[in-house]
N, C-alpha and C positions, 0 to 999 in steps of 0.2 A: 548569516544566521548560523548558530552553532548546530552541530548534528544532534538529532534526537532519534529515539527508537520507537518502535510500535508499542513499547511498554511505558512510554513517558506519560501517558494520559490515563493510565489504569492503576487504581489502587491495588495493593496486594490482597489476596484472599487466602484463606486457610483451607487446606484439603482435610480429609477425614483423619489423617495422621498428624495434623497440626502444622504441616509444612506450608510455607508461603508459596504461592504461585500467582501468575498473572494470566488473565483470560483476555484474548484479543478479539474474540468473536463480536463483541458489541462495537468496538472501534472499527473493525472491518465493515460491519453492517452500516455504520454511520457514514463511512467514506463512500461505500457503494451507493447508498441511498442518495447522498448529496450529488454524486455524478449522474445518477438516473434522473434526478430532478433538475439538473443543470445548475445547482447551487454552487458548484465548483467548476471553474472553466477547465476544459480538457481538450486534448487532441486525440484523434484515433491513429492507430498504427497497426498495420498488418504484419505479423511476425514473418520474417524471412528465415530460410534455412540457416541454422547455426546461431541465431540470436537467442539471448538469455535475458531474463528479467534484470539481473544485476548489471549487465552491459547496457541495456536500454535505460536503466535508472541513471547510470553514469552519463550517458549521452543527453538525456532530456532533463534530468533533475540534478546533475552535477555531482552525484555521489552514488556509488553502487550500493551503499547501505540502505537506500530508499526503494529497493526492489519490492518490498512489502506494500508500499503505497500503490504501485502499479497493479500488483496482485489484488489488493482490496478494491481499488477503483474499477477493475475489470471483472470482479466477481469470480476469480479463478482460485485454485488451491495454492498451496505453498511450495510448489516445485519451481526451481529457478529455470529449468528447461521446459519450454512449451512448444507444442507442435507448430510447424509452419502453417500459415493461413489463419492462425488465431487472431481475432480482432481485439486489440487492447484499447482501453481508455486511459490516457496518461494525463494526470493533472498538470496544468501549466506552471504551477508554482508550489513549492513546499510551504511557503509562508501562508498560502491560502488554506492548506490542510491544517496547519497549526491553529490558525484563527478559527477555523470551523470546529475543531475539536475542543477548544477551550470553553 
């Protein structure tokens, strides 16, 4: 599958100055809700010292660009660095995320 970003499923919106922007809040909420309902298969991972979302995305999802999927699925903010002991929910397949969001 070709790479996609968290903006792939979001239409552009205009801000007060007329500039285009993309809001990821709804996409993040949809992914998180799907994980909580077990609509998307996932595994759990407890963060160890020195691990980052991008390196975990590379390990589990085969691309560091998909760090945002782990963040959304786990209901955490947008920091690549997360404290040890954080419990993550990592979707088992990027294709499942794409199918769910379409």
